[in-house]
Every structure is written in structure tokens, then in C-alpha cells.
C-alpha positions as CSV (number, residue, x, y, z in Angstrom):
1,M,-18.7,19.1,-1.5
2,S,-17.7,21.1,-4.5
3,V,-14.3,22.4,-5.4
4,A,-15.8,25.8,-5.8
5,W,-17.0,25.8,-2.2
6,L,-13.6,24.7,-1.0
7,A,-11.9,27.4,-3.0
8,C,-14.3,29.9,-1.5
9,A,-13.7,28.7,2.0
10,A,-9.9,28.9,1.5
11,L,-10.3,32.6,0.8
12,G,-12.7,33.1,3.7
13,L,-15.3,34.6,1.3
14,S,-18.9,35.0,1.9
15,G,-19.2,37.3,-1.1
16,A,-17.1,39.3,-3.6
17,Q,-16.2,42.1,-1.1
18,D,-13.1,40.4,0.3
19,S,-10.1,41.5,-1.9
20,T,-7.6,39.2,-0.2
21,P,-5.2,37.9,-2.9
22,P,-5.2,34.2,-3.5
23,A,-2.5,32.2,-1.9
24,P,0.4,31.3,-4.2
25,R,0.1,27.9,-5.9
26,A,1.9,25.1,-4.1
27,R,5.3,24.3,-5.7
28,L,5.3,20.7,-4.5
29,L,2.8,17.9,-3.8
30,V,4.1,15.3,-1.3
31,A,2.2,12.0,-1.0
32,I,3.4,10.0,2.0
33,S,2.4,6.3,2.6
34,V,3.3,4.3,5.6
35,D,2.7,0.7,4.7
36,Q,0.4,-1.1,7.2
37,L,0.1,1.9,9.5
38,V,-3.1,1.6,11.5
39,P,-4.6,4.8,12.9
40,E,-4.9,3.4,16.4
41,T,-1.1,2.9,16.5
42,L,-0.6,6.5,15.2
43,D,-2.8,7.8,18.0
44,R,-1.1,5.6,20.6
45,L,2.4,6.8,19.7
46,A,1.4,10.5,19.2
47,P,3.0,11.8,22.5
48,W,6.4,10.6,21.2
49,L,6.1,11.8,17.6
50,S,8.0,15.0,17.2
51,G,9.0,14.8,13.5
52,G,7.1,14.3,10.3
53,L,4.3,12.1,11.6
54,G,4.0,14.4,14.5
55,R,3.5,17.3,12.2
56,F,0.5,15.6,10.7
57,V,-0.9,14.8,14.2
58,R,-0.3,18.3,15.6
59,D,-0.8,20.6,12.6
60,G,-2.7,18.5,10.1
61,R,-6.4,17.8,9.4
62,M,-7.0,14.1,10.3
63,F,-9.9,11.8,9.3
64,P,-10.1,9.2,12.1
65,R,-12.9,7.3,10.3
66,A,-10.9,6.8,7.1
67,A,-11.1,3.3,5.6
68,L,-10.4,1.5,2.3
69,L,-13.5,0.8,0.2
70,H,-12.3,-2.3,-1.7
71,G,-12.1,-6.0,-0.8
72,D,-8.5,-7.1,-1.4
73,T,-6.5,-4.9,1.0
74,E,-3.0,-5.5,-0.1
75,T,0.0,-3.2,-1.0
76,G,-0.6,-3.0,-4.8
77,P,-4.3,-2.2,-4.7
78,G,-3.8,0.1,-1.7
79,H,-1.1,2.2,-3.4
80,A,-2.9,2.3,-6.7
81,A,-6.1,3.5,-5.1
82,Y,-4.2,6.2,-3.2
83,G,-2.3,7.2,-6.4
84,T,-5.2,7.2,-8.9
85,G,-8.1,8.3,-6.8
86,R,-10.1,5.4,-8.2
87,L,-11.2,2.0,-6.8
88,P,-9.6,-1.2,-8.1
89,R,-12.7,-1.9,-10.2
90,N,-11.7,1.1,-12.2
91,N,-7.9,1.2,-12.0
92,G,-7.4,-2.6,-12.6
93,V,-5.1,-3.3,-9.7
94,I,-7.3,-5.7,-7.8
95,S,-4.6,-7.5,-5.7
96,N,-0.8,-8.0,-5.4
97,D,-1.2,-11.2,-7.6
98,W,-4.2,-12.6,-9.3
99,L,-4.8,-16.1,-10.7
100,A,-3.9,-16.3,-14.3
101,R,-6.7,-16.9,-16.8
102,E,-5.0,-19.5,-19.0
103,S,-2.4,-21.1,-16.8
104,R,-1.9,-22.5,-13.3
105,G,0.3,-19.5,-12.3
106,S,-0.5,-16.0,-11.1
107,V,0.1,-12.5,-12.5
108,Y,2.0,-9.9,-10.4
109,C,0.1,-6.6,-10.4
110,F,2.9,-4.6,-12.0
111,A,4.6,-7.3,-14.0
112,D,5.7,-6.3,-17.5
113,P,7.4,-8.9,-19.8
114,D,8.6,-6.1,-22.0
115,A,10.4,-4.2,-19.2
116,R,13.8,-4.9,-17.8
117,E,15.3,-4.0,-14.4
118,V,17.7,-1.1,-14.4
119,T,20.4,-0.9,-11.7
120,S,23.7,1.0,-11.3
121,G,25.2,-1.5,-13.7
122,G,22.7,-0.6,-16.4
123,V,19.9,-2.7,-18.0
124,Q,19.7,-6.2,-16.6
125,A,18.4,-9.4,-18.3
126,E,15.8,-10.0,-15.6
127,A,12.2,-9.1,-16.3
128,G,11.2,-5.7,-14.9
129,T,8.0,-4.1,-13.6
130,S,6.0,-1.1,-14.8
131,P,2.6,0.6,-14.5
132,R,1.5,-1.2,-17.7
133,Q,-1.2,-3.0,-15.8
134,L,-2.9,0.2,-14.6
135,R,-6.1,0.9,-16.5
136,C,-6.2,4.6,-15.7
137,D,-4.1,7.7,-15.0
138,G,-2.5,8.5,-11.7
139,M,-1.0,11.4,-9.8
140,A,1.9,12.0,-12.1
141,D,-0.3,11.9,-15.2
142,Y,-2.9,14.3,-13.8
143,L,-0.2,16.7,-12.5
144,E,1.7,16.8,-15.8
145,A,-1.5,17.5,-17.6
146,A,-2.4,20.3,-15.3
147,A,1.2,21.7,-14.9
148,P,3.2,20.9,-18.0
149,G,6.9,20.6,-17.2
150,A,6.2,19.2,-13.7
151,L,8.8,16.8,-12.3
152,T,7.3,13.6,-10.8
153,V,9.3,11.2,-8.6
154,A,8.3,8.2,-6.5
155,I,10.6,6.4,-4.1
156,S,9.9,3.3,-2.0
157,S,11.5,0.0,-1.0
158,K,8.7,-1.8,-2.9
159,D,8.2,-1.5,-6.7
160,R,4.4,-1.9,-6.3
161,S,4.3,1.1,-3.9
162,A,6.4,3.5,-6.0
163,I,4.6,2.5,-9.2
164,G,1.1,2.4,-7.8
165,M,1.4,5.8,-6.1
166,S,2.8,7.7,-9.1
167,G,0.8,6.5,-12.1
168,R,1.7,5.8,-15.7
169,R,4.0,8.6,-16.6
170,A,6.2,9.4,-13.6
171,D,9.6,10.8,-14.6
172,L,11.3,8.4,-12.2
173,A,10.2,5.6,-9.9
174,L,12.8,3.9,-7.6
175,W,12.7,0.9,-5.3
176,W,15.1,-1.2,-3.3
177,D,17.2,-3.9,-4.9
178,K,16.9,-6.9,-2.6
179,K,19.7,-8.8,-4.4
180,R,22.4,-6.1,-4.8
181,G,21.4,-3.3,-2.4
182,G,20.8,0.2,-3.4
183,F,17.9,1.4,-5.6
184,R,16.8,0.3,-9.0
185,S,14.1,1.1,-11.5
186,S,12.9,-0.3,-14.9
187,T,13.3,0.5,-18.5
188,W,9.8,2.0,-18.5
189,Y,11.5,5.1,-16.9
190,G,14.8,5.0,-18.9
191,T,17.8,2.8,-19.6
192,E,20.0,4.1,-16.9
193,L,19.7,5.4,-13.4
194,P,20.4,9.1,-12.8
195,A,24.0,9.9,-11.7
196,W,22.9,11.0,-8.3
197,V,21.1,7.7,-7.7
198,R,24.2,5.7,-8.8
199,E,26.3,7.8,-6.4
200,H,23.9,7.0,-3.6
201,N,24.0,3.3,-4.5
202,A,27.8,3.2,-4.6
203,S,28.0,3.9,-0.8
204,W,24.9,2.3,0.5
205,Q,26.7,-0.2,2.8
206,A,28.8,2.6,4.3
207,R,25.7,4.5,5.2
208,L,23.6,1.6,6.3
209,P,22.5,2.1,9.9
210,F,22.6,-0.5,12.6
211,A,26.3,-1.6,12.2
212,E,26.1,-3.5,15.5
213,G,22.6,-4.8,14.9
214,W,19.1,-3.3,15.3
215,A,18.7,-2.1,18.8
216,S,15.6,-0.4,20.2
217,E,15.7,3.4,20.7
218,L,12.4,3.6,22.6
219,P,12.2,6.5,25.1
220,A,12.4,5.8,28.8
221,D,8.8,6.7,29.5
222,F,7.5,4.5,26.7
223,A,5.9,1.9,29.1
224,R,2.7,4.0,29.1
225,S,2.3,3.7,25.3
226,G,0.3,0.5,25.4
227,T,2.9,-1.3,23.3
228,A,3.0,-5.1,23.8
229,P,5.9,-6.9,25.5
230,D,9.1,-7.4,23.6
231,E,8.6,-11.1,23.0
232,R,5.2,-12.8,22.7
233,D,3.5,-15.8,21.3
234,G,2.9,-15.8,17.5
235,E,5.8,-13.6,16.6
236,A,8.1,-14.8,13.9
237,G,11.5,-16.2,14.8
238,R,12.7,-18.7,17.4
239,P,11.9,-18.2,21.1
240,G,14.7,-16.1,22.7
241,E,15.5,-14.5,19.4
242,R,12.3,-12.4,18.9
243,S,13.4,-9.5,21.1
244,F,15.9,-6.7,20.8
245,P,18.6,-6.4,19.7
246,H,18.2,-8.0,16.3
247,K,21.4,-9.2,14.6
248,V,22.8,-7.8,11.4
249,P,24.5,-9.9,8.7
250,P,28.1,-9.2,7.8
251,R,28.9,-6.3,5.5
252,G,31.9,-5.3,3.4
253,A,33.2,-4.7,-0.2
254,D,34.3,-8.4,-0.5
255,L,30.9,-10.0,0.0
256,D,30.0,-12.7,-2.4
257,E,26.7,-12.7,-4.3
258,K,24.9,-14.7,-1.7
259,A,26.2,-12.7,1.3
260,L,25.4,-9.4,-0.6
261,A,21.8,-10.6,-1.2
262,T,21.5,-11.6,2.5
263,L,22.5,-8.1,3.6
264,S,20.4,-6.4,1.0
265,L,17.3,-8.4,2.1
266,W,18.1,-7.6,5.8
267,A,18.1,-3.9,4.9
268,Y,14.8,-4.3,3.2
269,E,13.1,-6.1,6.0
270,G,13.8,-3.6,8.8
271,P,13.9,0.1,9.6
272,A,17.0,0.6,7.5
273,S,14.8,0.6,4.4
274,D,12.9,3.6,5.6
275,V,16.1,5.4,6.4
276,M,17.4,4.8,2.9
277,V,14.2,5.8,1.2
278,C,13.9,9.1,3.2
279,E,17.6,9.8,2.6
280,L,17.2,9.3,-1.2
281,A,14.0,11.4,-1.1
282,R,16.0,14.3,0.4
283,E,18.6,13.8,-2.2
284,A,16.0,14.0,-4.9
285,V,14.7,17.3,-3.6
286,V,18.2,18.8,-3.8
287,R,19.5,17.2,-7.0
288,L,16.3,17.7,-9.0
289,A,15.4,21.0,-7.4
290,L,11.9,19.8,-6.7
291,G,9.5,22.6,-5.9
292,S,12.1,25.3,-6.9
293,D,9.9,27.1,-9.4
294,E,6.3,27.9,-10.0
295,V,5.5,24.7,-11.8
296,T,4.1,22.2,-9.2
297,D,6.2,19.0,-8.8
298,L,5.3,15.7,-7.2
299,L,7.2,13.6,-4.7
300,C,5.7,10.3,-3.6
301,V,7.4,8.5,-0.7
302,S,6.2,5.1,0.6
303,L,7.8,3.7,3.8
304,A,7.5,-0.1,3.9
305,A,9.3,-1.1,7.1
306,C,6.1,-0.9,9.2
307,D,4.6,-3.6,6.9
308,V,7.5,-6.0,6.7
309,V,8.2,-5.8,10.4
310,G,4.5,-5.8,11.2
311,H,4.0,-9.1,9.3
312,A,6.6,-10.7,11.6
313,Y,5.8,-9.1,15.0
314,G,2.3,-7.6,14.8
315,P,1.1,-4.0,14.8
316,G,1.3,-3.7,18.6
317,S,4.9,-4.9,18.9
318,V,7.9,-2.9,20.2
319,E,9.5,-3.5,16.8
320,V,6.7,-1.7,15.0
321,A,6.8,1.1,17.5
322,D,10.6,1.5,17.1
323,V,10.1,1.5,13.3
324,L,7.5,4.3,13.4
325,L,9.5,6.5,15.8
326,R,12.4,6.3,13.4
327,A,10.1,7.0,10.4
328,D,8.8,10.0,12.3
329,R,12.4,11.3,12.7
330,E,13.3,10.7,9.0
331,L,10.1,12.4,7.7
332,G,10.8,15.3,10.0
333,A,14.2,15.8,8.4
334,L,12.5,15.6,4.9
335,F,9.9,18.2,5.9
336,A,12.6,20.5,7.4
337,L,14.4,20.3,4.1
338,L,11.2,21.2,2.2
339,D,10.6,24.2,4.5
340,E,14.1,25.4,3.7
341,R,14.4,24.7,0.0
342,V,10.8,24.8,-1.2
343,G,9.6,27.3,1.3
344,K,7.2,27.2,4.3
345,G,3.7,27.4,2.9
346,R,4.7,26.4,-0.6
347,W,4.2,22.6,-0.3
348,V,1.2,20.4,0.7
349,A,1.3,16.8,1.9
350,A,-1.0,13.9,2.4
351,L,-0.4,10.9,4.8
352,S,-2.2,7.6,4.3
353,A,-1.6,3.8,4.2
354,D,-2.3,1.0,1.7
355,H,-4.1,-1.2,4.2
356,G,-4.4,-2.1,7.9
357,V,-3.6,-5.5,9.5
358,L,-4.8,-8.2,11.9
359,E,-3.2,-8.3,15.3
360,L,-1.5,-11.6,16.2
361,P,-4.2,-14.2,16.7
362,E,-2.6,-15.4,19.9
363,T,-2.9,-11.8,21.3
364,L,-6.5,-11.5,20.2
365,V,-7.4,-14.9,21.8
366,A,-6.0,-13.6,25.1
367,Q,-8.3,-10.6,24.7
368,G,-11.4,-12.7,24.1
369,Y,-11.6,-12.5,20.3
370,P,-12.6,-15.7,18.3
371,A,-9.2,-15.6,16.5
372,R,-7.4,-18.5,15.0
373,R,-4.9,-19.6,12.3
374,I,-6.3,-21.6,9.4
375,T,-3.9,-24.3,8.2
376,G,-3.0,-24.7,4.6
377,R,-4.3,-28.3,4.9
378,E,-7.8,-27.0,5.9
379,I,-7.9,-24.7,2.9
380,A,-6.7,-27.5,0.5
381,D,-9.2,-29.9,1.9
382,T,-12.1,-27.5,1.3
383,I,-11.1,-27.0,-2.3
384,T,-10.6,-30.7,-2.9
385,E,-14.0,-31.6,-1.5
386,A,-15.6,-28.9,-3.7
387,R,-13.7,-30.3,-6.8
388,N,-14.9,-33.8,-6.0
389,A,-18.5,-32.6,-5.8
390,I,-18.3,-30.7,-9.1
391,R,-16.7,-33.7,-10.8
392,A,-19.6,-35.9,-9.6
393,R,-22.1,-33.4,-11.0
394,F,-20.6,-32.3,-14.3
395,G,-18.2,-35.2,-15.1
396,A,-15.2,-32.9,-14.7
397,D,-14.1,-30.4,-12.1
398,F,-12.8,-27.7,-14.6
399,F,-10.3,-26.6,-11.9
400,L,-7.4,-24.5,-13.1
401,S,-6.0,-23.0,-9.9
402,G,-7.1,-21.8,-6.5
403,N,-6.1,-20.5,-3.1
404,Y,-7.8,-19.3,0.1
405,R,-9.2,-16.2,-1.8
406,G,-10.7,-17.9,-4.8
407,V,-10.8,-20.5,-7.7
408,R,-10.0,-20.0,-11.3
409,L,-11.8,-22.4,-13.8
410,D,-10.3,-23.7,-17.1
411,A,-12.3,-21.8,-19.8
412,R,-11.0,-24.1,-22.5
413,A,-12.2,-27.3,-20.7
414,L,-15.6,-25.7,-20.1
415,A,-15.9,-24.8,-23.8
416,E,-14.9,-28.3,-25.0
417,R,-17.6,-29.9,-22.9
418,G,-20.2,-27.3,-23.8
419,V,-20.9,-26.6,-20.1
420,E,-22.2,-23.1,-19.1
421,A,-19.6,-21.4,-17.1
422,R,-22.1,-19.6,-14.9
423,A,-23.7,-22.8,-13.8
424,V,-20.3,-24.3,-12.8
425,R,-19.4,-21.1,-11.0
426,E,-22.6,-21.2,-9.0
427,A,-22.1,-24.8,-8.1
428,Y,-18.5,-24.2,-7.0
429,A,-19.6,-21.3,-4.8
430,S,-22.2,-23.5,-3.1
431,E,-19.9,-26.4,-2.5
432,L,-17.1,-24.2,-1.2
433,R,-19.5,-22.6,1.3
434,K,-20.6,-26.0,2.4
435,F,-17.2,-27.6,2.8
436,G,-15.5,-24.4,4.1
437,A,-18.3,-23.5,6.6
438,S,-15.9,-23.7,9.6
439,W,-13.7,-20.9,8.2
440,M,-15.3,-19.2,5.2
441,E,-17.4,-16.1,5.4
442,H,-18.6,-16.2,1.8
443,A,-18.0,-17.5,-1.7
444,L,-19.1,-15.2,-4.5
445,T,-19.2,-15.9,-8.3
446,W,-17.7,-13.7,-11.0
447,D,-21.3,-13.1,-12.2
448,E,-22.5,-11.8,-8.9
449,L,-19.7,-9.4,-8.5
450,R,-20.0,-8.2,-12.1
451,A,-23.7,-7.5,-11.6
452,I,-22.9,-5.3,-8.6
453,A,-19.8,-3.6,-10.0
454,R,-21.1,-2.9,-13.5
455,E,-24.9,-3.2,-13.5
456,G,-25.9,-1.6,-10.2
457,A,-27.2,-4.7,-8.6
458,K,-27.6,-4.4,-4.8
459,A,-25.0,-6.1,-2.7
460,S,-26.2,-8.3,0.1
461,S,-23.7,-6.8,2.6
462,G,-21.0,-4.2,3.0
463,L,-18.4,-7.0,2.6
464,V,-19.9,-8.1,-0.7
465,A,-20.0,-4.4,-1.9
466,M,-16.3,-4.0,-1.2
467,E,-15.5,-7.3,-2.9
468,A,-17.3,-5.9,-6.0
469,N,-15.2,-2.7,-5.8
470,S,-12.2,-5.1,-6.4
471,F,-13.9,-6.6,-9.5
472,D,-12.2,-6.7,-12.9
473,E,-13.6,-8.7,-15.8
474,E,-10.3,-10.1,-16.8
475,R,-8.5,-10.5,-13.5
476,T,-11.2,-11.5,-11.0
477,S,-11.3,-15.3,-10.3
478,D,-14.4,-17.3,-11.2
479,I,-15.2,-17.7,-7.5
480,V,-14.0,-15.2,-4.8
481,T,-13.8,-16.5,-1.3
482,L,-13.3,-14.8,2.1
483,Q,-12.3,-16.1,5.5
484,K,-14.3,-15.2,8.6
485,A,-13.2,-12.2,10.7
486,Y,-10.2,-12.7,13.0
487,T,-9.0,-15.8,11.1
488,L,-5.6,-16.0,9.4
489,P,-5.2,-18.5,6.5
490,G,-2.0,-20.3,5.8
491,V,0.2,-18.1,8.1
492,V,2.0,-20.1,10.7
493,V,3.6,-17.2,12.6
494,G,3.3,-13.4,12.4
495,T,0.2,-11.9,10.8
496,S,-1.2,-10.5,7.6
497,H,-4.0,-8.6,5.8
498,G,-5.9,-8.7,2.6
499,T,-9.6,-8.8,3.5
500,P,-12.5,-6.3,3.6
501,H,-12.8,-6.9,7.4
502,E,-12.6,-3.6,9.3
503,Y,-9.1,-4.2,10.8
504,D,-7.6,-4.6,7.3
505,R,-9.4,-1.5,5.9
506,R,-8.7,1.0,8.7
507,I,-6.1,3.5,7.6
508,P,-4.8,7.0,8.6
509,L,-5.6,9.9,6.4
510,A,-4.3,13.4,7.1
511,F,-3.4,16.6,5.2
512,L,-0.7,19.2,5.9
513,G,0.0,22.5,4.3
514,P,-0.9,26.2,4.0
515,G,-4.4,26.9,5.0
516,V,-5.1,23.4,6.4
517,A,-7.1,23.8,9.6
518,P,-5.6,21.5,12.3
519,G,-8.0,19.1,14.0
520,R,-10.1,16.0,13.4
521,D,-13.0,15.5,11.0
522,Y,-15.1,12.4,11.8
523,R,-16.8,12.2,8.4
524,D,-16.2,9.1,6.3
525,A,-13.1,9.3,4.1
526,S,-10.8,7.0,2.2
527,S,-7.4,7.1,0.5
528,I,-9.0,7.7,-2.9
529,D,-9.9,11.2,-1.5
530,A,-6.2,12.1,-1.2
531,L,-5.5,13.0,-4.8
532,P,-8.5,15.4,-5.3
533,T,-7.8,16.9,-1.9
534,L,-4.1,17.5,-2.7
535,F,-5.0,19.0,-6.0
536,T,-7.5,21.4,-4.4
537,L,-5.0,22.4,-1.8
538,A,-2.5,23.1,-4.5
539,G,-4.9,25.2,-6.5
540,L,-4.9,22.7,-9.4
541,P,-8.0,21.5,-11.3
542,V,-9.4,18.2,-9.9
543,P,-9.4,15.5,-12.5
544,E,-12.8,14.3,-13.7
545,G,-14.1,10.8,-13.2
546,L,-12.4,10.0,-9.9
547,D,-14.1,7.8,-7.3
548,G,-12.7,10.0,-4.6
549,R,-13.6,13.6,-3.7
550,A,-11.9,16.7,-2.3
551,L,-12.3,16.7,1.5
552,P,-13.0,19.9,3.5
553,V,-9.7,20.6,5.1
554,L,-9.4,24.4,5.0
């Protein structure tokens, strides 16, 4: 659907006779991500959502069929797709970590050896992160090109979320410091934190919620929500300690380095992180006067507690429900502030997530699904058997590194022996499929994926097409593998995500703002559509070359 059609619809025009003046341009774009939020959970909790999430449900345009279109459904790729409007095959962020090309290690998606961490104490010696690995522009870049002088800010408890959502040239990106507490950034954005962030950091312990521990605040009538029992098989933690209330570590000004890191990590791993992120986002609106003039600004907010808690307890848990009700309340306070300071009808917002998640395998088995946990030994044995077969055939196995999602070959060893890399890749894929038949859905070569992603070759299935959407010449492994649906590799307790199976790709997608028609649209959609839709709602030109498109929300 063309931008011109959407603009016409926004004005209610069937011709040139209507002289209604155009709505004033939005002063602020707000991109909200709730990490690991699955749309079924949002629907299930809807009767109890009265804050920010509730506003999306009641007043927003929702796309219930929204799903990611790429293969590696992790936090880095999910936020980069949301923030750039492009698939990983074009933005370069194919996974949280990819196997290095010339070593046995891995590369973090936003690692930057030239950047340094920046805390309240200034520039630190430790290596930092930045958007250097992005291969294209993002929200901040496109907005600053369309609206010179725009302020662009991203806040999350995860660096890969704040960086991925905002793009290359955000004015400021902030994330939680799991060692010291408070928020930090990197030298990519400057050599010191703004004074208002340092002030916030100075008192983070005093404002940290849950002084007596994390206790549930679920409403009295919540039994009809369909939420799972408070303690169930497969949850992380020892039996008897997997239910509310959850203990909090000691706090105080006299904590030593180890105790401070323990408390900081505890804050990161629970709903306190969402409280702190939303609190800092509200502070940013006030201190930076976001949306206070006619130049459109950008605020990206990613809430990560749903993901961290969901990994431990599963998406149907009471812990995740409690996290989301609190997030709803915190976002409600943020939106109320925007109504007051930016003005009702002068800001537009999008809600999405970076990925879905698999329910606890134990719960799925009880429901009749063929779910199971794959041990690390089973994965290692599959790779070992394949290596042995390759060695017998070629005289060497050329193995550099590998895991349950793929194998990287030693390019130098291949060149020294004069062996064609493509032939070895094909042989590895065949052997992995054979020895991993009990748990493996497919094993694909770099060459197959490149042909689909770059040359228009036909994919043999939807799963393969999505794996190709995560292809990058430099960063993709020589062989990419995928486990069967409802299987969880190498995770002893809790759950995870990362596949192109439907449960990992399902995400919420909703828009809120002036002119948005409330309701549900059952057309296909994805998070890559958020950027062009937000720009259209704000009256800004939609960037060219995006993989996403503006959705009809007016």
C-alpha cells in the first residue's frame, strides 16, 4: 500500500474538495519493545492492563498475525530488524553472537574493540559496544535526515536492545550496568554521561523497588487469566524456591565490589530493571525536553524483564504475568507524561517485541506436544560423528568451531590442502543430518543460503527461506543447523528461543497515536513494518530501500 494512499486516507479524502487542514506533525516518535512478549500473553492479560500496554490494546491498531521473517530469533537481530526496517540479511545483525571466521571464538553482535564503556565514573578500561556492526541506517539516522536537529535517545537494560533499536547515530543510548548498577553507555556516544543520568545513577539503590524482596502483586481475580501455577516442573531454581516471594540481596552504601555486582545483576534479572528503564525514560523526556518543539524527536524504550524472567520461568508463569502488569503500569506513567508535556495527539508510538519463546518443555509434554530437552552431549556427539566422517573422506575435518546452530570451517586449512570449500560444506551438511536425525530439522550450507538470499533461488520451505533472511556473507557459518520444533538444545532448566519455528517468531505489533483507528487487522505484518508505519503516522518521508512497508492503520 502506497504512502500516498495512506496520507489520503488520513485526511479522509476521496478527491480535492475536502479542505480539512492536515494534522500537525508528530513531535515525538516512541518505539516500545517488550523483550520476549508473545501476543497470546498480551491477549490473555488484556482485562488487567490499564496502563501503557492497555492503551495499545484498547486504543491502538493491532496486527495479531505479526511474526518475524528471519531465522535466528534472538534479541540483537530482533531489535535491529525493528530499528532498521530491514531483515538481518541486509542489516548485518544475524544473531546475538556468530562464530568467528578465523578463531575458535565468537563475535558479539555489537562488539566494538575501539569503544570503551562509559559510566558515572567516566571512560572505563573495559571494551565497549556500539552500532559499528550495523550495515545500514536505523531510526535515529533516518529521523535526523528527515528532521535535522532531532533528538534521538534509546534506553534499555540491554546494550543490544538500545543500540539495535536506535541505529548508528543516536544522540544517546543507555543500558544497565550489571557490575555497578545504574546506567552506562559507550564512547561511541560521548566520553561522559549527561549530568541527569549521573544524578539518577547516584541514587539507584535508594530508589530500587522490592526492598523486602519481589512479591507478587497479581489482582484477586487473576485465577481466570489462564496463568500457570506458581511453581512447576522445568522452572529454574531449586524446588520450594521457585515461587513468590523471591529474595533480594543486601543493599547499602558499604557493599564491596562483589556484593554490588550481585545486587546490580539481581536488579537486571527481574522487574526492577523495567521500573528503572521507564523511570529514566520519563527523566529523559523532562530533562531533554523531548517533543517540546516542532522538530520530531525519537525515544526508544526496550523492557527486558519479560525476557530474563521468561527464560527462567516460562511465558505462562506467574512471574512473567507479574512483570507485565508492572510494565503496563510503568508505561502508563510514561504515556501520561507524554500527554502532559508533548501534548495529546502530538506523539505516535509502536509496540513490538524482538522474538517469541518456547513454553517450558515439561508443560508442553503435559499438553501432548512432542517436546523435549536436547542435552549438550547429544549435540557434541552429533558434531563429533560428522567430523570423524569428514576426516575419513578428506583426510582432515577442517573444523574450527561449532554449536547446535552451525559449524565454522577453517578456511586456512582448506586452502593449504587445496580442497574445495563447497564440497566440504556439502559433505558436512549431509553427515550432520545423518548423525543428528533424532533432533535436527535441517543442515544447510553457506552456498545454499547465499543462492536464496542473493541470487533469488527458490527455498525448499518457509523455514529455509527465513534462514536465508539471516544470511550474511561474512558472518554466516559454513553450515547452519536447526533443531526440530518443540525441542530445546543445551538448556537444562527454563526455556529459550532463537529458531524460525512459529513459537519463536510470533510477536505483538501495535500502533497508537492521532488518527490511528483502534481495532485488529489480520493481514500479515512484521516488526520491520514499524519504522515505515511510524514515519507515515508522523508525516515524515518513508526511507527508501526498506524491507518493511507502511501498514494501513488510519
